[in-house]
C-alpha positions as CSV (number, residue, x, y, z in Angstrom):
1,M,-19.0,10.1,-8.8
2,I,-17.8,13.8,-7.7
3,S,-19.1,12.1,-4.1
4,A,-17.1,8.9,-4.4
5,C,-13.8,11.0,-4.6
6,G,-14.7,12.6,-1.6
7,G,-15.8,15.7,-2.8
8,T,-19.0,18.4,-2.8
9,T,-21.4,19.4,-5.6
10,N,-22.1,23.1,-4.1
11,S,-21.1,25.3,-6.3
12,N,-20.7,27.6,-4.0
13,N,-17.3,25.7,-2.9
14,T,-14.3,25.5,-4.2
15,A,-12.3,22.8,-5.1
16,S,-9.4,23.0,-2.3
17,S,-6.6,20.6,-2.8
18,T,-2.4,21.0,-1.9
19,P,-1.1,20.5,-4.7
20,E,1.4,17.7,-4.6
21,K,4.7,18.1,-4.3
22,T,7.3,17.4,-6.9
23,P,10.2,15.8,-5.1
24,V,13.1,18.0,-5.6
25,V,16.3,16.2,-7.6
26,E,19.4,18.3,-7.9
27,T,21.5,17.1,-10.0
28,V,25.7,17.9,-10.3
29,K,27.4,17.0,-13.8
30,N,30.8,17.0,-11.7
31,N,32.6,15.3,-9.1
32,G,29.7,14.1,-7.1
33,P,30.8,16.2,-4.3
34,T,27.5,14.5,-1.6
35,L,28.4,11.1,-3.0
36,T,31.9,10.8,-3.6
37,P,32.9,11.0,0.5
38,V,30.8,7.6,0.3
39,L,33.2,6.0,-1.6
40,K,36.4,7.3,-0.9
41,A,35.6,5.4,2.4
42,Y,34.7,2.6,0.8
43,C,37.5,2.1,-0.7
44,E,40.0,3.2,1.7
45,A,38.3,0.5,3.9
46,W,39.3,-2.2,0.8
47,K,42.9,-0.9,0.8
48,K,43.4,-1.4,5.0
49,N,41.1,-3.8,4.8
50,D,38.4,-3.0,7.0
51,E,35.4,-5.3,7.7
52,A,34.5,-2.3,10.1
53,A,34.8,0.5,7.5
54,L,33.5,-1.5,4.6
55,R,30.3,-2.4,6.9
56,K,29.6,1.5,8.1
57,V,29.3,2.7,4.3
58,Y,27.2,0.1,3.1
59,S,23.2,1.0,4.4
60,A,21.2,-2.1,6.5
61,D,19.8,-3.5,3.9
62,T,22.3,-3.9,1.7
63,I,24.1,-5.5,4.6
64,A,21.5,-7.8,5.3
65,D,21.8,-9.3,2.1
66,F,24.5,-10.0,1.7
67,E,24.3,-12.2,4.4
68,K,20.9,-13.4,3.3
69,T,23.4,-14.3,0.6
70,M,25.9,-15.7,2.4
71,K,24.6,-18.1,4.1
72,L,22.7,-19.4,1.3
73,D,25.5,-20.3,-0.4
74,N,27.0,-21.8,2.8
75,F,29.4,-19.7,2.8
76,K,32.3,-20.4,5.1
77,S,33.4,-16.9,6.4
78,K,31.6,-14.1,7.5
79,K,33.6,-10.7,7.0
80,L,32.2,-9.2,4.1
81,T,35.8,-8.7,2.8
82,E,35.7,-12.1,2.4
83,F,32.7,-12.8,0.8
84,L,32.7,-9.5,-2.2
85,R,37.4,-10.4,-1.9
86,D,36.1,-10.2,-5.6
87,D,34.7,-6.9,-6.0
88,W,38.2,-4.6,-5.4
89,V,40.2,-4.1,-7.8
90,P,43.7,-1.8,-5.8
91,G,44.1,1.4,-7.7
92,D,43.2,5.0,-7.1
93,L,40.2,5.2,-8.8
94,C,37.6,6.2,-7.2
95,E,34.7,8.8,-7.8
96,V,31.8,10.3,-8.2
97,I,29.9,11.8,-11.0
98,N,26.1,12.6,-12.5
99,E,25.1,12.3,-9.2
100,E,20.8,12.6,-9.1
101,I,19.2,13.6,-5.1
102,T,15.9,13.4,-4.8
103,G,15.4,13.3,-0.8
104,D,16.7,10.3,0.7
105,R,17.2,8.5,-2.4
106,A,19.9,8.9,-5.2
107,L,21.4,7.5,-8.2
108,G,25.7,8.0,-8.9
109,K,28.0,7.4,-11.6
110,I,30.3,5.6,-10.0
111,K,33.9,5.0,-11.1
112,T,36.5,2.3,-9.9
113,P,39.5,0.0,-11.4
114,A,37.0,-2.8,-12.2
115,M,35.3,0.0,-13.7
116,P,36.9,3.0,-15.1
117,G,33.9,3.3,-17.2
118,G,32.0,4.2,-14.7
119,A,29.0,2.3,-13.4
120,T,25.6,3.8,-11.6
121,I,24.8,3.0,-8.0
122,E,22.2,3.6,-6.1
123,F,22.3,5.2,-2.9
124,V,20.4,6.3,0.9
125,K,19.9,8.1,3.9
126,E,20.4,6.2,6.6
127,S,19.7,8.7,10.1
128,G,21.6,11.3,7.9
129,E,24.0,9.6,6.6
130,W,24.9,8.3,2.8
131,K,25.2,4.4,2.8
132,M,25.9,2.8,-0.7
133,T,23.4,0.2,-2.1
134,N,23.7,-2.8,-4.1
135,K,21.2,-2.0,-6.3
136,I,22.3,-1.2,-9.7
137,P,19.0,0.7,-11.5
138,G,17.4,-1.2,-14.3
139,S,19.2,-4.7,-13.4
140,V,17.4,-7.6,-13.3
141,T,19.1,-8.9,-10.5
142,Q,19.4,-6.0,-7.6
143,S,21.3,-7.7,-5.2
144,T,25.2,-10.0,-4.1
145,P,27.2,-8.1,-5.7
146,S,28.0,-4.6,-4.1
147,V,29.5,-2.8,-7.2
148,P,29.1,-4.3,-10.7
149,T,32.1,-5.2,-12.7
150,A,34.2,-4.2,-14.7
151,N,31.6,-6.0,-17.4
152,G,28.3,-5.3,-16.0
153,A,27.8,-8.9,-14.5
154,P,27.1,-9.0,-10.1
155,A,30.3,-10.4,-8.9
156,N,29.6,-13.6,-6.9
157,A,26.3,-14.0,-9.4
158,P,24.9,-17.8,-9.1
159,S,26.8,-20.2,-12.5
160,N,23.9,-19.2,-14.0
161,V,24.2,-15.7,-13.8
162,K,26.9,-14.5,-16.2
163,K,29.2,-12.4,-15.7
């Protein structure tokens, strides 16, 4: 059995194993200093109706997911600002709290006018920059919306998903 695991049976040899590194988890129970700039850029992009700036805050996988959904839904426009229009409610509330960073992934509770109570979403680091995703931890549907709506259901969800 030991040989199946790649070990030796020689009692003179001591087994040396490198302990597995536990990922560093940094939890900030305040204003989310690492992720807040990403959400602020998201909010500014919406205020200016800036398609390029909006695309810049999202991860490549998230943009690909949005584009796939747009195509499947025969959405006429190719603009995210049009596709995600229902996600944005103008206002000044735009913050991240309680961020948890583990390597190139992070969770942050975001608060926007549509979600004053907040909702936790996943962020990822791409090419050294933090990006928002459309992933909501614990959600069965982890695609389509950029951010969950006020009632927690995905915006632009298929008609069989309750909003």
